[in-house]
N, C-alpha and C positions, 0 to 999 in steps of 0.2 A: 401838464395842467398849469404849472407856474408860468411857463412861457406864454400860454394862451391868455392868462390873466394880464401879463405884461403888455401883450399886443392889444388887448381890449382897452387897457388904460391909455395906451399910446395913441389910440384913435382908431376909427374904422368901425362901421356898422356891421361888417361881415363877421368880425370876431365876436360881436355882441349877439348876433342873431344865429350864429352857427357854432356847432361844436367841432373844432378842427383838430385833426390828429397832430401829434407833436413831430412826427417825422414824415417826410414826403413819400408818396407812393412811387413816384418816378420823377425824373428830370427830363425835360424836352426843350432843347434850345436854351433860351435865357430863363425859362420859367421852371420853378419848382411846383409840382402838382401834389396837393394834399387831398386826402379823402376827408369829407366833412358831412355833417348831418344837421339839418335845420332844427332848431330847438322846438319850434312850435308844432310842426307836423311830421317831423322825422324824415323829411325829404332828403334823399342822398344826393350830394353834389360833389363837385371837385373845385377846389380853391387854387387859383393860379397866383403865385407870388413871385415878384421880381425884387430882389434885394439890391438896392443902389450901391451898397458897399462893394459888391462884386465888380461893378464897373469903375468905381472911383478909387478903390484901395490901391491898385498898382502904381498909380501916378500920385506921388505925394504932393507935388506942386504943379498941377496941370496948367497949361497955358490958356489964355483966353480962347484961342481957337479950339483947343481940346474941350474946354468947358462948353463951348457952343455945340460941339459934337455931342457932348453928354445930353444937353438939352434937346438936341435933335433926336437922339435915341429914345429919350423918355416920351417925346411926342409920338414917335413911331410906334412904341409899345402901347401907348394909350389909344392910338388910332386902330391898332389891331383889335383891341377889346371893343371899342365903340363900333367898328365895322361889323363885328359879329352881332352886336345888339340890333343893328339896323336891318341886317339881312336875315330873313326867315325862310329856311328851306330844310327838308329832311336830311340833306347831305351837308348842311352847314352846321358847325358846332353851335349849340343853343346856349345862350347866356342866361344865367339865373340872377345874378347881381352885377350891376355895372361897375366899371373900374373905379377904384378909389386910390387916391395918392396921399401918402403920408410923407413925413420927412425921411423915412428910411425905405419905404416899400411902395410898389405898385401892386394892387391886388384886385381881382375880380373872380366871380364864381360862375361856373357853367354846369351843365348836366354832368352826371357822373361818368367819367371816362376811366378806362382801365389801363391804357397804354397808348403810346404813339407808334408809328411804323418803325421809328428808329429803335425803340425798345423791343418791338416784335422781331425784328431782324437781327438783334444783337449787334447792331452797328457800333463800331469803335470810331469815335471822332474826337476832336479836340474840345477841351473845356473852354471856359471863358478866356483863358490866357494862353492857349496854345499847347498846354501840356496834355499828353495822351492819357486817356482813361476810358472806362466803360460806363455807360449810362446805367443809372439805377433802373432795374426792371423786375417785373414779376416773373419768376422762372416758369410758371405754368403758361405764360403767354408767349414764350419765345418760339414755340413750334407752331407755324401757321400752315393750315391745310390749303391745298391748291384751290379747292372750291371757295374757301374764304377769301383767297386772293382775287379770284375772278369776281366774286360778289362785291368785294370792297372796291376794286378798280371800276366796276360798273357803277357803283354809287358815287365814286369820285367823278366819273364822267358825267353823271347826272348833275352833280354840283357845278361842274365847270360849264355845262350847258346852261344852267341857270345864271351863272355869273356873266357869261358871254352874251346870251341872247336876251335876257331880261334886265339884268342889272347893269350891263355895259361895262364890266370891270375885268381887267386883266390881273390875274393873281401875281404873276411875275416872280414868285419864289416858292414853287410847288416842290417841296423837299420832304423826306420822311418825317422830319420833326414838325411839319405843318399838318400832318394827317393824324387824327386821333381815332381811337376805337372806343365806342361807348359800351355800356354794360350789356346791350343786346347784340354786340358784335358788328354794329354798323360803323362804317368808316365816315368820319366827319372832317370837313375842310376847315382849317384855321390858318393862322399865320398871315393874315391879310395886312400886315404892317407895311408891306412894299407894294400893295395893290395900286393899280393905275386905272383911271376912268378913261377909256379910249373914245368915248362919245363926245368928249369936249372938242371944241374947235381946234385947240392945240393941246394935245395930251402932254401932261407934265412927265418929263423923263429924267431919271437920275442914272447917270452912268455908274455901272457897278464897280467903282474904283475901290480897291482894297486898302484899308488903313491898318497897318500892323499895331498901332497904338490901342486899337479897340478890339474887344473880343470878337472872334470869328462868328459866334452864334448870334450876334446882333447885326451882322452884315449879310448882304445877298450872296448866295452860294452859286457861282457861275457854272459849277459842275452839272447843274440841272437846268441851266438857262439855254434858251434857243439861240442859234447863230445870228439870226437877224437882230435880236435884241442886244447881244453883246458886241457884235462886230459892226452892224449897220445902224445901231441905235434906232431901230424901228419898233413901233408898238403895234402888235397884231395879236388878236385873241388866239390865233392858232399857235402862238409861242407856248402857251400852256400845254398844248398837245405834245409838243416836243418834250416838255418836262414830264408829261405823263409817260412817254416812252422810256425815259431814263428811270422813272420810278418803277416801271415793270421790271426792268433789268435789275434794279437795286433789290427788289423783293426776292429775287432768286440768287443774289450774290452778296448776301449779308450786308445789305445797305449801300453797296458801292455802285456808283454811277458808271456807265460806260465811258463817260468823259471825265477824266481825272486830271484836271488842270491845277488843282490846289491853289485856287484864287489867282492864278497867273494867266493873264489874257493872252500872252504870246504863246504859251503852251496850248491854250484853248484853241487858238486859230489853227495850229498844226493838226490837232486831233480832228477838228471839224472837217478839214479837207479830205479826210479818208473815212468818212462816216460809213460808207458801204463796206469797209473792211474791218470794222470794229468787232472785237470779241464780245459776244453777248453772254458768255459764261454758260451756266446750267439752266438756260431758259427752255421750258417745255416746247414740244414741237407744235402744239396747237397755237402758240403765241408767235412763233417765228414768222408766220405769214402776215401778222399785224404790225410787228415792229418796223419793217421797211416803210410802212405807210405813215409812221409817226416820226422816226428819226431821219428826217430829210433835211437837206440843206436849205431848200426853199419852202416857205409856208404854203405855197399854192399846191404843193404835192402831198400835203398832209390831210389826214382824216380830221373832220370836225368832231366836236364832242357828241353831237347827235348821230353822225355816221359811225362813230366808234361803238355806240350802244347797239346798233343794228348789224354790226360786223359778225363774222364767224367766231370772233373771240368768245362771245357768250352764247353762241348758238348750240346749246345742248339741253338735254332734258332737265337737268338740275337747275341750271341758271334760268331757264324759262319757267320752271316751277316757282322759283323765288320771285321772278318778275310778276307772275300771275298773283302770287300771294300778296305782294305789295300793292297791287291794283285791285285787290279782292272787293273792297266796298263798291267799286264801280261796276262789278259784274252783275248779271241777271241771276235770279234764283235758280234757274235751270243750270246755268253755267257753274254756279257755286256748288250745287248738289253733285254734278258730274265731276268737278274738281276734287271734292272731298272723297268720293268713292275711289278715284284713281290715285289719290295721294297716298293711300295706305300701301300701295305697291311700290311707290317711289321712295318713301321715307328711309328704308334700309340702306339706300345708296348714299345718303347724306352723311357727312362727318358728324360726329357726336356734338362737337362744339357748335356747328351750324344749326343742328336740331335744337339744342338747348337755348341758344342765344337768339336765333332768328325765327325759326319755324314755330317753336312752342309758344313764345309770347304772342305771336300773331294768331295762333289758334285759340289761345285763351281769350284773346280780345274778341275774336269772332264768335265765341261761345255765347255771347249776349243775344245772338240770333237764335231764338228758341226753336223755331221750326226746322232749323238745320242742325240742331244739337245732337240728334241721334247719329248723324254722320260725322260730326266733329269729334265726339268723345272717343271713338276707337283710335283715331290718330293721336289724340292727346295721351291716351294710355300707352301707346307704343313708344312714344318719346320718353314717358316717365320711366320705362324700364331701363333706360340708359342715363337717367338723371341721378346724380349723387344724392344721398339721403339729406344732407344739409341743405342743398339747393331746393329739394322738394319741399321741405318744411318751411323754408323762408320765402320761396317765390311761387311755388305751384299750389300748395295746399290752401293758402288764403283765397285763391281764385276758385278752387274747386268747391270750397265750402258754400259759396253762393250758388254754384251750379247744382249741388246736391239738393238744394231746397226747391228746385223747380218741380212743380206738381201738375202742370197742365200739359205735359208731354209724356204720355206713357211709354212711347217707344224710346225716348231719351232715357227714361228711368231704367228700362230694361238694359239699354246699352251701358249705362253706368254700373249696373249690378253685375253684368257679365265680366267686366274687367276689374272688379273690386279687389281681387286677389293681388293685383299689381299695386294698388294703393296700400293694401295691408302690409306688403313687404317693405314699403318705403316709410310709412308712418310709424310713429312710436305708439305704444299701447295707450297712452293718455290721449294722443291726437286721434287715434282711431275711435276710441270710446266717445270723445266729445264732438268730433267733427265729421266722422264718417258714419257712425251708427244712426244718426238722424235720417240718413238716406234709407236705411232698411226699415226703420219705424214708419216712415212716410209711405214706403212701398206696401207694407202690410196693411196700412190704413186706407190705401187708395181705393179699394173696392173693385179694381180691375183684376179679373181672375188670372190672366197670364202674368201680370206684374206681381201678384201675390205668390204665384207658383214659383216665379224666378227668385223672389226674395227668400222663400222658404228653402230653396235649394242652396242659396248662398249661405244661409245660416249654418248649414251642415259643414261648410268649408271653413268657417271662422269661429265656430263654437269653442274649439279647443283653446283659442287665444283670448277668450273672454273670461272675466272673473265671475265668481259665483253670484255676487250681488246683482250684476248687470243681467245675468241670465234669469235669475229668480224674480227680480222686481220689475224689470222693464221689458225684457224680451219675451219671456214665457207668457205673460198675460196677453200680449198681442197675438202670439201664435195660437193660443187657446181661443181667442176671439175669432180668428179666421177659421179655425176648425169647427166651431159651433155654428157659425153663420153661413159658411159657404154652401152652395148647392151643387158645386162641381165635384165630381168624383175624383178627378185628377188632383185637384187642390187638396181634397180630404186625404188622399193617399200620401201626397207630399207632406202634409201636416203630420201624419202619423210617422212618416220617416224622420221628420224633424224631432218629434217626441222621442224617437228611439235614440237620437244623438243627444238630446237634452238629458235623458235619463242617466247617461254616462257621466254627466258633469254636475249633477245636483245631489241633494241628500235624500234620505229615505222618507222624510216627512213630506216633501213636495210630491214625491211619487205616490205616497199613500193618500194624501189629502187632496191632491189636485189632479194628477194624471189618471189614476184609476177611476175616479168618478167621471172623467171625460170619456174614458173608454166604455163605460157603462151606457153612455148615451148613443152609441153607434146603433142605428136602426137598420141600415142597409145590409143586405145579404150578398153584396157583390164580393166575389172571391178576392179581388185585388185589395179591397178595404180590409177584409177579414185577415188575410195573410199579413198585411202591414200591422194590424192590431196585434196579431199573434206575436210578431217580432218584438213589439213593445212589452207585451206580457212576459215573454221569455227573458228579456233583459231586466225587467223589473223584478222577476223572481229571484234574481241573484242577490238582491239586497233586502227584500221584504222579509218580515217576520213570518214564521211558520203559520201562525194563526191567521194572518191576512191571506196567505196563499191558500190555506184550506177553506177559508170562509168566503173569499171574494174571487180569487183568481181561478182556481180549479173549477168551481161551478160555472163560471162564465165561459171558460174554455170548452167545457163539455157542451154547453148550450150552443156555442158557435160552431163546434165541430160537426154538429148534426144538421147543419144547413145543407139543403139538397143541391145547391149550386156548386158545391165543392167537388172536385174530381178525386180520384183515388189517391193520387200523389199528394194533393193538398190535405186530404183527410189524414194520411200517414204523417204528414208534418205536424198536424195538431196532436196526433197520438204520441209522437215522440216528445213534444214539449210537455204534455200532460204526464207522461211516464217519468220524464226527468224531474219535474217538480215533485211528483209523488215520491220518487226515490229519495229526493232530498229530505222530504218530511220524514220518511221512514228512517233514514240513516241518522239524521240529527236528533229526532225525538227519541229513537231507540238508544242512542248514545247518552242522551240526557237521563233516561230512565235507568240505564245501567250505572251511570255515575251516582244517582240517588240511591240505588240498591246497595252499592258498595259502601255507602256511608251508614245507612240504617238497615242492616240485614235482619229480617224477622226471625224469632226463636222457633226452631223446629222441635216440637215435643217428642217426636220419635227418636231424635238424637240427644235431646237434653235429659230425658228420663227414660230408662228402660224398664220394661215390665218384669214380672217374675221369671219369664222364660228367657229374658235377655241377660240375666246375671246382674252384676253390679251396675248401678245407675251412674250415668255421666254427671258431670258438674251441672247443677241446676241453678235456678234463681234464688236469691236471698229473701227469706220471708221476714216479717216484722218480729215475730217471737224469737227467732234465732238471733236476729240482730240485737235484740234487747237483752235476752238471757245469756247470750254467749254461744260459742260454737264456731265451727269453721264456715258457717253460713252457706252450706251446700246441702241441698235436700238429698237424703239417702233413704228411699222407701224400703222398708222391710216389715217383718211381722210385728215389730214393736214400735214402729214410727208411723205417724200420720202423714198425710199427703203434703203437709207444709213443713215437715222436717223436724217437729218437736216430738220427743219420745214420751214425755209424761205430762206436758203442759203445766209443769210445776207441781204435780201431785204425786208423782213417782209410781203410781199403780197403772198397770196396763188397762186400756179401755176395751170393752167388748163392742162388737159391732152393733150399731144402732140402726134400726129399720127406718127407711124414709117415711113410712106411714105405719105406725103401730096399730092402727085400726083401719085396715083396708076395707073391712066389710061394712064400715059405717059410711063409706062414700056412696053418694047417689049413683044410680046407673048412668046418668048423663056424664057425671064426672069421671066414672070409671071408663066409659067408652070414649071420652074425648082424647084426641091425640096430644102428646106432649108438645108444649110451645117452647121454642128455642129463641126467646127474645134476647137472651144473653148467654154467653158461653157457660156451660155447666161446670161446676167445680170437679176437680179430680178427687174421687172419694173411694174408700175401701171399707169393707166391713171389719177389716182388721185395724182400722184407724182408731186411735185412742182419742176420745172426746173429753174435753175439759169438764170438770165437775159441774160447772154452771149449766152445761148443755146436756147432761145425762138424762135419759128417760127413766121412768119408774122401773123398779126391778121386774124382770120377766121371770116367768117360772123356770125352775132349774131344768136344765137340759144337758145331755151329754155332748161331749165333743163330737162333731160330725166324723163319720167314718171316712178314712182316707181311701177306702177301696171302692167308693161309689163313683167310679169314673164314668158311668154312663150318663150322669147328669150334665147338662150344658153349663159352661162357666158363665156366671152372671157378671156383666161389666157395666160400667158407667157409660152414659151416652155422650160424654164430653171429655176432651183432653185438657181443658183449661185448668188453671190452678184452683186449689180448694178455696171455697168461700164458706163462711159461717152459715149453717142452716138457719132459716128464718121462720120455721113453722111455729105456730103458737104453742104447740105441745112442748117443744124443747125449751121455749122461753118460760113456760109456767111450771113445769115439773122439774124438781131437782134430780140430779143424776144420783142413783144409788149403786153401791158396789154389787156386783153380780156374785151370788153364792152358787157354787156348783153342788147340787144335791147328789147323794149317792143313788145310783140306779136301784129301783126296787126289784125284789126278787119276784119273778113271775110265778104266780100261784097256779094259774091255769091259762091255757090259750083259748079256751072256749069263752065266747062272749066278748073277750078283750083283744082277740087277735086282729091282725091287719089283713084286709082283703087285698092282697097284692095284685090280683088280676084287675080289680077295680082301680087300684092305685096306678097301675100301668096304663090304663086307658086315658085318652085325651080328655081333659075336663070339658064339660059342656059349657061352663061359664068362663069367659076369658079372664086372664089375669088383669086386674085393673091397672091402668097406668098410674104413675105417681101423680100426686097433686100438682096443680099448675104452679103453685108458689114454691115447690121444691126445686132445687137447682141440680137434681140428678135424677136418673131413672134407670129402670132395669133394661137390660138387653142381653141377648145371647150371642154366642159366637156363630151360630148358624144363621142369624139374620144379618145379611151383608149390608143392609141399609143403615144399621145402627151399631154393628159390632166394632167396626174400625173407627169408632169415635174416641171418646176420651177415657174409657175405663179399661183399656188394654193393658195398663200397667198395674192393675190390682190383682191379688190372688183370688183363686176360686173360693166362693163363699156359699153359705147356706142361708136361706131366708130366715128371718127371726120367727120365734114362736108367736102364735096368734092369741095367746093367753086364754085358751079354751074356746075362742070364737071359731066358728066354722068358716073356713076360707077355702078358696079354690086352689090353695098351694098344695103341691103333691110331695109327699115325703120320698126320700130316695129308696130305691130297692135294696134288699139285703145283699151283702157281699157274698158272692157264691162260695168262696173258700171258707168262710166262717160259719155258714149255716144260719140258723135262726137265732143263735146267741147274740148276734149283733143288733137285734131289734130292740134290746132293752134300752138302748140309748134314745130311742125314738118314742117310747111310751109316753113321755110327757107331752108329745105333740098330738096325741090322739084325743 
C-alpha cells in the first residue's frame, strides 16, 4: 500500500487509476508483471513494469557508448508496448493503457495475463545479469495439457499469419517469454521490440550481436532464430515459422530449444548444419511429422503460417471443435443447433482447464442467443460440474443470473430446471436463495403446464436445503396458486406431491391453516389425485392435534374412500391410513384420560363405608361437625352414630329414627303416585341416625322396640349412597325435636275386638306405599327391588317404619315371631 502511494506520487496515471498488487505475479524477460484492478469499473488487468535500475546498476560509470545502448534498449522496450497498441488481433496481446516513462520505470497495462510460456514450462534461464535462477510462476500453471499446447500453437500460428500477411511484420524474436496466456487460456503474442517490417523497400536489419555488458533478456535470443536470419542476414516472414518449430520442441522439453548456442554464433552455425539429426526430446508422435517441415535450413521448404493451421497437427476432433467454437458467430442457425447437440458428447474428452478457460466462457457468451439457449444450457451445466466452487461464484454465476431471468423460452426454462441440482452443489445457500430461486418462482408463474410441472418436481429436490421462511413466505404461496388454478391433472398430482414434501419442513400452523383447507377444495374423483391427497393427509396426521384429525381429517378420508373409481387396493390404502389415525387418537386420548384418572381418582362408597353386614367401616370423608368438634375425622357408622360421623350432635342423647314423611296419608294421590326425582344425590340416611335437637319431630306415640325375630320383612334402604345432607322439609324446620318416651306395654285384657287380623295383614295392600315427597333427599327401597336396592342405603341397618300417630296408613305391621307366640304382639298394639 505504501509503495503504491509512492509510485503514484512519483508520477504515472496507471498507479492513480489502478490498484496494483505490491508483489509481481511473475517475471517474463525484462518485465515484472503485476495483477491490478481498475478503480472505476473493477476491470482486471496486468501491469508490466521495467525498472531502469536493473539495467544501469551493474555499471557504476558506464561509457558514452554503453549509455547509448541504454537509450536504445529503452526505445526498444517502448516500441514493444506501442506496437501492441497499434496491432489489434485475437492472438495479439491487448493493451489497456499505453506505455508511460518515468525517471525510474517504464510501465504499461494490458489485459489480464496469468503466465508466459517460460513460466508454464518451468524454464530456467538467466536473469538480467547472467546469474542462474528460476522465474517466478504460479504453481498451478506449470502443468500444461497437450490439448492446450495444440490450441495455443494454433493461436500463435493465427497471430503470425496476421503479422505476415496483413501487417507485413517479422517478429524475429519468437521465444517463450514473448508468448503470454490470458485468463481464458488463450495464447497471446507479445515481445515485438525486435520486430521488422519486411514490406519496406529496404528492411532494417540488426545483426543479433551479443553484448555481455547488457542483460541477456534485453537482447535477441538466437537459439530460436532462423538460420537465414542469423547466418545470411536475410529478412523473410518464414523465419518466424522456424522459431515456431523451436517453440514446439521447447514446450515439451522444459523450455529448451533444440538449438542451444548460448548466444554464440559459431556454435549456432555448427548446430544448424545438422538440423535433420537434432534430438527433439519428448515430442509426441503426432507432432513429429510437422517439425521436419518447420525446422529446415532453407525457408522455401517451410510451412507458412496459414499452411500450418491446415496441417495434420491440429486435424482432430477436439481442435476442430475449438476452431468451430471460435468461428461460432459466423455459422448459420442450423449449424449452431447441430454443433450444440453434438458438443455434449465431445466435452468429456476435453481437459478441465480447456473447458473452464476456453469452452465455458464461449458458451456463456453464446447464451445471449435465446432461441438456442435450450441446447446451450446442458453443455454449460456439464462444464460446471468440473468447475471449482470459487470460480463458479466469481465467474459463472453472475452470467447465469441473467440467463435465469429469461421468460420467453419455455424449453430453455425446462433445460435450466433439469440441471439445477448442479448449480445447487456449487452455489452457497445465500447465492442459491438470492440468485437461483427466482428461476423457480418465474417457472411457477409462467402458466405453461409442463414448465410448472418441472418446477414442482425440482422443489422436491431442493426443499431440504431451503430455510423455513423461504418455504413459508415465498415458495408455498406460489405452489398453492398453481394447485388451485391448474386444470391439468398431472400438475395437480405433482403439486400434491410437493405439498407432501413441504409438510415435512413446515410447522403445524401452516399445515392446519393453509394445507388442509386446500385439500378440502379437491373436487375431482380421479384415483391418482386422491391417492396423492391421501399421502398428504397421512403425513399431516403425524403432527396435527387429535381434535383436528377427528374433526377434519378422518371425515374427509371417509368421504374420499367411498369414491367408486378407487380399486380394492387403493381402498385398502385408505382404510389403513384411517385405522392408523384412529389408533393414534385412541392411544393418545386413552393415555390422557388414564393420566387424569390417576391424579383425581373418584371416591368409591362401597369401599369407603361398609354397611352393617360388612363389619367395621373403612376410613371415610371428614365432615364439618367432626372437624369442628374434634375426633379422628373418620366416619364410623354404628347404632349410635349418624351418617356424618357425630354421635350426639352436641346433645349427648341418642336420637330415634325420624320418618321421612310423618304424615304420609296427607299426601295427595298424585304426589303419592309420582316417582321419586333424583335431581341430586340423596343423602346417606338411617333410622338409627341421631338427629340434632333443632331437627327433631314432635314426639310420636310410645311403641315397643321392634322384635328382632321378624326376619320375614324386607330391609328398608335409602335410595342413594351420597353423604348425608340436612333434611329440608318444612315439618322438621318448624317443629322442635322432643325426646322419645318409651311407654310400658299395656296388659292385654282381651283379644276380642282388639286383636290383629294377621291374615289380612299378610295380604298385599291394595293401596301402594306412597313415595317420599319430592323435596326429601331420601326414599324407601327394598332389597328385593334391584332397581333401587343397590343405591345409597345399603350401609344402614334394617329399620321399621315410624308410627302413623293413629292415622290409617297402608303400612303393614310385621308378623309375630313364630317361636314367641302371641306374646310378642304387645309391642305392636300402639300401632293399631
